[in-house]
C-alpha positions as CSV (number, residue, x, y, z in Angstrom):
1,M,-23.7,45.7,-42.6
2,V,-21.3,48.5,-43.7
3,S,-17.7,47.5,-43.3
4,N,-15.2,49.6,-41.3
5,W,-13.3,50.2,-44.5
6,V,-16.3,51.8,-46.2
7,V,-16.9,54.0,-43.2
8,Y,-13.2,55.0,-43.2
9,K,-13.4,56.0,-46.9
10,V,-16.5,58.1,-46.3
11,M,-15.0,59.8,-43.4
12,L,-11.7,60.4,-45.3
13,R,-13.7,62.0,-48.2
14,I,-15.5,64.3,-45.8
15,C,-12.3,65.3,-44.1
16,K,-10.7,66.1,-47.5
17,Q,-13.7,68.2,-48.6
18,S,-13.6,70.1,-45.2
19,A,-9.9,70.7,-45.6
20,R,-10.4,72.0,-49.1
21,A,-13.2,74.3,-47.9
22,L,-11.0,75.5,-45.0
23,L,-8.1,76.1,-47.4
24,A,-10.3,78.0,-49.8
25,S,-11.6,80.2,-46.9
26,L,-8.0,80.9,-45.7
27,V,-6.9,81.8,-49.2
28,L,-9.9,84.1,-49.6
29,A,-9.2,85.7,-46.3
30,S,-5.5,86.1,-47.2
31,I,-6.4,87.8,-50.5
32,T,-8.9,90.1,-48.8
33,L,-6.4,91.1,-46.1
34,S,-3.7,91.6,-48.8
35,A,-6.0,93.8,-50.8
36,Q,-6.8,95.9,-47.7
37,A,-3.1,96.1,-46.8
38,S,-2.3,97.1,-50.4
39,D,-5.0,99.8,-50.3
40,R,-3.5,101.3,-47.1
41,D,0.1,100.6,-48.0
42,I,2.5,103.5,-47.2
43,S,5.7,102.3,-48.7
44,W,5.3,105.0,-51.3
45,L,6.3,107.6,-48.7
46,T,10.0,107.9,-49.3
47,F,12.5,110.5,-48.1
48,S,15.1,112.8,-49.6
49,E,18.8,112.2,-49.3
50,I,19.2,115.0,-46.8
51,N,16.5,113.5,-44.6
52,H,18.1,110.1,-44.8
53,K,21.1,111.6,-43.1
54,H,19.1,112.6,-40.1
55,W,16.2,110.2,-39.9
56,R,15.6,106.5,-40.0
57,S,12.3,105.1,-41.4
58,S,10.9,101.6,-40.9
59,L,7.6,100.0,-42.0
60,D,5.6,98.1,-39.5
61,I,6.2,94.4,-40.5
62,M,2.7,93.5,-39.2
63,D,0.9,96.5,-40.8
64,S,2.1,98.1,-44.1
65,S,0.0,101.2,-43.4
66,K,2.3,102.3,-40.7
67,L,5.7,104.0,-41.0
68,L,7.8,104.9,-38.0
69,V,10.3,107.8,-38.5
70,T,12.9,108.2,-35.8
71,P,16.0,110.5,-35.5
72,N,19.4,109.0,-36.1
73,D,20.9,111.2,-33.5
74,R,19.2,111.1,-30.1
75,S,22.0,113.0,-28.3
76,S,19.9,116.1,-28.1
77,R,18.8,117.0,-24.6
78,G,15.1,117.0,-23.7
79,E,12.1,114.8,-24.0
80,L,11.4,112.8,-27.1
81,H,8.0,114.0,-28.5
82,K,5.8,111.5,-30.3
83,I,3.7,112.8,-33.3
84,L,1.0,111.0,-35.1
85,V,0.7,111.8,-38.8
86,I,-2.6,110.8,-40.5
87,V,-2.9,110.7,-44.3
88,A,-6.0,109.5,-46.1
89,K,-4.5,108.3,-49.4
90,K,-1.4,107.9,-51.5
91,S,-0.2,111.3,-52.6
92,G,2.9,112.9,-54.0
93,S,1.9,116.1,-52.2
94,Y,2.1,114.3,-48.8
95,K,5.5,113.0,-49.7
96,L,6.7,116.6,-50.3
97,A,5.1,117.8,-47.2
98,M,6.4,115.1,-44.9
99,N,10.0,115.7,-46.2
100,R,9.7,119.4,-45.4
101,L,8.2,118.7,-42.0
102,L,11.3,116.5,-41.1
103,E,13.6,119.2,-42.5
104,V,12.1,121.8,-40.2
105,F,12.2,119.7,-37.1
106,Q,15.8,118.7,-37.8
107,Q,16.8,122.4,-38.4
108,E,15.2,123.3,-35.1
109,K,16.9,120.4,-33.3
110,F,13.5,119.4,-31.8
111,L,13.7,115.8,-30.7
112,S,10.7,113.9,-32.1
113,E,9.6,110.7,-33.7
114,F,6.7,110.4,-36.1
115,E,4.3,107.5,-36.8
116,V,2.7,108.0,-40.2
117,I,-0.5,106.0,-40.9
118,N,-2.4,105.8,-44.2
119,I,-6.1,105.3,-43.3
120,N,-7.1,105.0,-47.0
121,R,-10.3,107.1,-46.6
122,D,-11.6,104.7,-43.9
123,E,-13.4,106.9,-41.4
124,T,-13.7,104.0,-38.9
125,V,-9.9,103.5,-38.9
126,G,-9.4,107.2,-38.5
127,R,-11.7,107.5,-35.6
128,Q,-10.1,104.6,-33.8
129,L,-6.7,106.2,-34.3
130,L,-7.9,109.5,-32.8
131,S,-9.5,107.6,-29.9
132,D,-6.3,105.7,-29.1
133,A,-3.8,108.5,-29.7
134,Q,-3.5,109.9,-26.2
135,K,-3.2,106.5,-24.5
136,R,-0.6,105.5,-27.0
137,G,1.5,108.4,-25.8
138,F,1.3,110.8,-28.7
139,D,1.9,114.5,-28.0
140,L,0.4,116.0,-31.1
141,I,-1.5,114.9,-34.2
142,F,-0.6,116.1,-37.7
143,T,-3.1,115.7,-40.5
144,M,-2.2,115.8,-44.2
145,G,-4.9,116.5,-46.8
146,S,-8.5,117.8,-46.7
147,E,-10.0,114.4,-45.8
148,S,-7.8,113.9,-42.7
149,A,-8.5,117.6,-41.7
150,A,-12.2,117.0,-42.0
151,L,-11.9,113.9,-39.9
152,V,-10.4,115.8,-36.9
153,H,-12.8,118.8,-37.3
154,R,-15.8,116.4,-37.2
155,F,-14.7,113.9,-34.6
156,Y,-11.8,115.4,-32.6
157,R,-12.8,119.0,-32.0
158,N,-11.8,119.9,-28.4
159,G,-10.1,116.5,-28.1
160,P,-7.3,115.9,-25.5
161,L,-4.3,116.3,-27.9
162,P,-3.4,119.4,-30.0
163,V,-3.8,119.0,-33.8
164,V,-2.2,120.8,-36.7
165,T,-3.6,120.5,-40.2
166,A,-1.5,120.7,-43.4
167,I,-2.0,120.3,-47.2
168,N,-5.8,121.0,-46.8
169,K,-8.3,123.2,-48.6
170,D,-9.4,126.5,-47.0
171,P,-11.0,125.8,-43.6
172,V,-12.9,129.1,-43.6
173,T,-14.7,128.4,-46.9
174,L,-15.4,124.9,-45.7
175,G,-17.0,126.2,-42.5
176,Q,-14.4,124.6,-40.2
177,V,-13.1,128.0,-38.9
178,S,-15.1,131.2,-38.8
179,S,-12.4,133.7,-39.8
180,Y,-8.9,134.0,-41.2
181,K,-8.0,136.5,-38.4
182,E,-9.0,134.3,-35.5
183,G,-8.0,130.8,-34.3
184,S,-10.4,127.9,-34.1
185,G,-10.9,128.3,-30.4
186,T,-10.4,124.5,-30.1
187,N,-7.5,122.1,-30.0
188,I,-7.0,122.4,-33.7
189,A,-4.6,124.8,-35.4
190,T,-5.3,125.1,-39.2
191,T,-3.5,126.1,-42.3
192,S,-4.7,126.5,-45.9
193,L,-3.5,125.7,-49.4
194,N,-5.9,128.4,-50.9
195,V,-4.9,131.9,-51.6
196,P,-7.8,134.2,-50.8
197,I,-9.7,134.9,-54.0
198,D,-9.3,138.7,-53.8
199,I,-5.5,138.4,-53.8
200,Q,-5.6,135.9,-56.7
201,L,-7.8,138.3,-58.7
202,N,-5.4,141.2,-58.2
203,Y,-2.6,139.1,-59.8
204,L,-4.9,137.8,-62.5
205,F,-6.0,141.2,-63.7
206,E,-2.5,142.5,-63.6
207,L,-1.5,139.7,-65.8
208,N,-4.4,140.3,-68.2
209,P,-6.2,143.6,-67.6
210,G,-8.6,143.0,-70.6
211,L,-9.7,139.6,-69.4
212,K,-13.2,138.7,-70.7
213,H,-13.4,134.9,-71.0
214,V,-12.1,132.0,-68.8
215,A,-12.2,128.3,-69.3
216,L,-12.4,126.8,-65.8
217,L,-11.0,123.3,-65.4
218,Y,-11.9,121.1,-62.5
219,N,-13.2,117.8,-61.2
220,K,-16.9,118.3,-60.5
221,N,-16.9,115.5,-57.9
222,H,-14.0,116.9,-55.9
223,K,-16.2,118.6,-53.2
224,Q,-13.4,120.5,-51.5
225,V,-12.1,122.0,-54.8
226,V,-15.6,122.9,-55.9
227,K,-16.4,124.7,-52.7
228,T,-13.0,126.4,-52.1
229,E,-11.9,127.2,-55.6
230,V,-14.6,126.8,-58.3
231,L,-17.6,128.5,-56.6
232,P,-15.6,131.5,-55.3
233,F,-13.8,132.0,-58.6
234,R,-17.0,131.7,-60.7
235,Q,-18.8,134.2,-58.5
236,A,-15.9,136.7,-58.6
237,M,-15.7,136.4,-62.4
238,E,-19.4,136.9,-62.9
239,E,-19.3,140.0,-60.7
240,Q,-16.7,141.4,-63.0
241,G,-18.8,140.5,-66.1
242,I,-16.4,137.8,-67.2
243,R,-17.8,134.7,-69.0
244,V,-16.9,131.4,-67.5
245,I,-16.8,128.2,-69.6
246,D,-16.7,125.0,-67.5
247,V,-14.4,122.1,-68.5
248,T,-15.2,119.3,-66.1
249,V,-14.2,115.7,-65.5
250,N,-15.9,113.1,-63.2
251,S,-12.8,111.3,-61.9
252,R,-9.1,110.8,-62.4
253,E,-9.9,107.5,-64.3
254,E,-12.2,109.3,-66.8
255,A,-10.3,112.5,-67.0
256,R,-8.3,112.0,-70.2
257,A,-11.3,110.8,-72.2
258,Q,-13.4,113.7,-71.0
259,L,-10.7,116.3,-71.4
260,S,-10.1,115.1,-75.0
261,K,-13.7,116.1,-75.7
262,G,-14.3,119.0,-73.4
263,L,-11.1,121.0,-74.1
264,P,-11.5,121.3,-77.9
265,E,-15.1,122.4,-77.3
266,A,-14.0,125.1,-74.9
267,V,-11.3,126.3,-77.2
268,K,-13.8,126.5,-80.0
269,S,-16.2,128.5,-77.9
270,L,-13.4,130.9,-76.7
271,G,-12.3,131.3,-80.3
272,S,-15.7,132.3,-81.4
273,L,-16.0,134.8,-78.6
274,D,-12.5,136.1,-78.8
275,P,-10.8,135.4,-82.2
276,T,-7.4,136.8,-81.1
277,L,-7.6,135.0,-77.7
278,K,-5.9,138.0,-76.1
279,H,-8.8,138.4,-73.7
280,S,-9.0,134.7,-72.7
281,L,-7.2,132.2,-70.5
282,M,-7.6,128.8,-68.9
283,W,-7.8,128.6,-65.1
284,M,-6.6,125.3,-63.9
285,T,-7.7,124.3,-60.4
286,S,-5.7,122.0,-58.1
287,S,-8.0,119.0,-58.9
288,T,-5.6,116.0,-59.2
289,A,-7.7,114.7,-62.0
290,I,-6.8,117.9,-64.0
291,F,-3.3,118.5,-62.7
292,S,-2.2,114.9,-63.4
293,N,-3.1,115.4,-67.1
294,L,-1.3,118.7,-67.6
295,D,0.4,117.2,-70.7
296,M,-3.0,116.9,-72.4
297,V,-4.2,120.3,-71.2
298,S,-1.1,121.9,-72.6
299,E,-1.4,120.1,-76.0
300,L,-5.1,121.0,-76.4
301,S,-5.0,124.6,-75.1
302,N,-4.4,125.9,-78.6
303,G,-2.5,129.0,-77.7
304,I,-4.6,130.0,-74.7
305,P,-2.5,130.7,-71.6
306,I,-2.9,128.3,-68.7
307,V,-2.9,129.8,-65.3
308,S,-3.0,127.5,-62.3
309,T,-3.7,127.7,-58.6
310,N,-0.9,125.0,-58.0
311,P,2.7,126.2,-58.4
312,N,3.7,122.6,-59.3
313,A,1.8,123.0,-62.6
314,V,4.6,125.3,-63.8
315,R,7.4,122.9,-64.7
316,E,10.3,122.4,-67.1
317,G,9.7,122.4,-70.8
318,R,6.6,123.2,-72.8
319,Q,4.1,120.9,-71.1
320,S,3.5,123.5,-68.4
321,A,1.2,126.3,-67.2
322,A,2.5,129.7,-68.1
323,V,1.8,131.1,-64.7
324,A,0.7,129.8,-61.3
325,I,-0.6,131.9,-58.4
326,G,-1.0,129.6,-55.3
327,I,0.8,128.0,-52.4
328,D,3.5,125.4,-52.8
329,R,2.8,122.3,-50.8
330,R,6.2,122.4,-49.2
331,N,5.8,126.0,-48.0
332,N,2.4,125.1,-46.5
333,A,4.0,122.2,-44.7
334,H,6.8,124.5,-43.5
335,L,4.2,126.8,-41.9
336,A,2.4,123.9,-40.4
337,A,5.6,122.6,-38.9
338,V,6.3,126.0,-37.3
339,Y,2.8,125.9,-35.8
340,A,3.5,122.4,-34.4
341,L,6.8,123.7,-32.8
342,R,5.1,126.7,-31.3
343,I,2.6,124.4,-29.7
344,L,5.0,121.7,-28.4
345,R,8.0,123.8,-27.6
346,D,6.6,127.2,-26.7
347,G,3.3,126.1,-25.2
348,V,1.1,128.1,-27.5
349,D,-2.6,127.3,-27.4
350,P,-3.5,125.7,-30.9
351,G,-6.9,127.4,-30.8
352,S,-5.3,130.8,-30.7
353,L,-3.3,130.4,-33.9
354,E,-5.0,132.1,-36.9
355,V,-5.4,130.2,-40.1
356,G,-1.9,129.7,-41.6
357,V,-1.8,131.2,-45.1
358,V,1.5,131.6,-46.9
359,T,1.7,135.3,-47.9
360,P,2.5,136.6,-50.4
361,P,1.4,133.7,-52.5
362,D,3.9,131.5,-54.4
363,I,4.3,132.7,-58.0
364,A,5.7,130.3,-60.6
365,L,6.6,131.4,-64.2
366,N,7.6,129.6,-67.3
367,F,9.1,132.1,-69.8
368,L,9.4,129.6,-72.6
369,V,5.7,129.0,-72.6
370,A,4.8,132.6,-72.0
371,R,7.0,133.8,-74.9
372,E,5.6,131.2,-77.3
373,L,2.0,132.4,-76.4
374,G,2.9,136.1,-76.6
375,L,2.0,136.5,-73.0
376,K,3.6,139.5,-71.3
377,V,4.5,138.8,-67.7
378,P,4.6,141.8,-65.5
379,F,7.9,142.7,-64.0
380,T,6.4,142.6,-60.5
381,F,5.6,138.9,-61.1
382,L,9.2,138.1,-61.9
383,E,10.4,140.2,-59.0
384,G,8.4,138.2,-56.4
385,A,8.4,134.8,-58.1
386,D,9.5,131.8,-56.1
387,F,9.9,129.5,-59.1
388,V,11.1,130.6,-62.5
389,Y,11.8,128.6,-65.7
390,G,13.8,130.5,-68.3
391,Y,13.4,131.0,-72.0
392,K,14.7,127.5,-72.7
393,G,12.3,126.0,-70.2
394,E,15.0,125.3,-67.6
395,L,14.7,126.0,-63.9
396,V,16.5,129.2,-63.0
397,R,15.0,130.0,-59.7
398,S,13.7,127.8,-56.9
399,F,12.2,128.9,-53.6
400,G,13.2,132.4,-54.4
401,Q,16.9,131.6,-54.9
402,N,18.5,132.0,-58.3
403,L,20.3,128.9,-59.5
């Protein structure tokens, strides 16, 4: 006969094993939730000193993917408007854009609060946000980035709340809107980060009238960049009889290794075709995988001018593009903020607003780099440039204002 003591010890052992298993499960669940929270964390979204004077931001203590931004001064008359801002990933561009959005709303004294949520490319999370937005009392939805814009075009077209898109690739080329001159005809007002290719080419041929060869730098797996920048540019070059040499990367993680191999090969090819390199340039798309490695691109360009579609590629010092012809993220966000105000304050139908494109495009110049390359910058470029770095590589003009 088994004694009570033996039974007790067996039961105690079973309880300990169960407790350890339960603890392990809880730890695993905690790690999983922490990883998910980390992926969607939005604490990277910080604000400028000027915005801190007018706005208060607070992370949701239960959900690190949510950031609430409220006005410090609520004395303004009128209704408080609630705006949902959807971002799909961590991005410095979204930080710039959100700061500009707040500046515009403050300048216009339009009483609003913003809830910014990072969905971390999770379509299910995004669709649930859209589904719940109206009953949670939001008045307008703001998307930042091409992925968030694609989400609303796919799942929220003709939805109950107005939408404004910002920091996204060309909605016309992507087939989201039929024409630059017409609105979407839906609840979505769109903007674009892309300069129409014919306008870019006018600037490009003014910069280098004898252009014959171009090295085209891009991430071949960035579908939006390929569709809105790479394919239109290549087609336009081929129509002009200009040879295009692709320099591609697969991802941001592989970019440096692939650029270290691909760029010297492209430079060698250009050198054999154009020994003086006077009829050649590098066209750098807005692919983050390329843009984030501008230092390497500059070092390996071997005297070939770099022209970018992103004004932020022109920066202080020598590790810079010589020229950029594009749209600054902050100016795009400013235009999108104006669209949001027209909808909320003036009652404009979002579907009637034509695609918001900043015109003329933002021109950025680095005269230190241009001089060292022997690149002659047309006076018309300087005349209309928004951002200029001088002969010592220092910033001398910002947003069209001389410093």
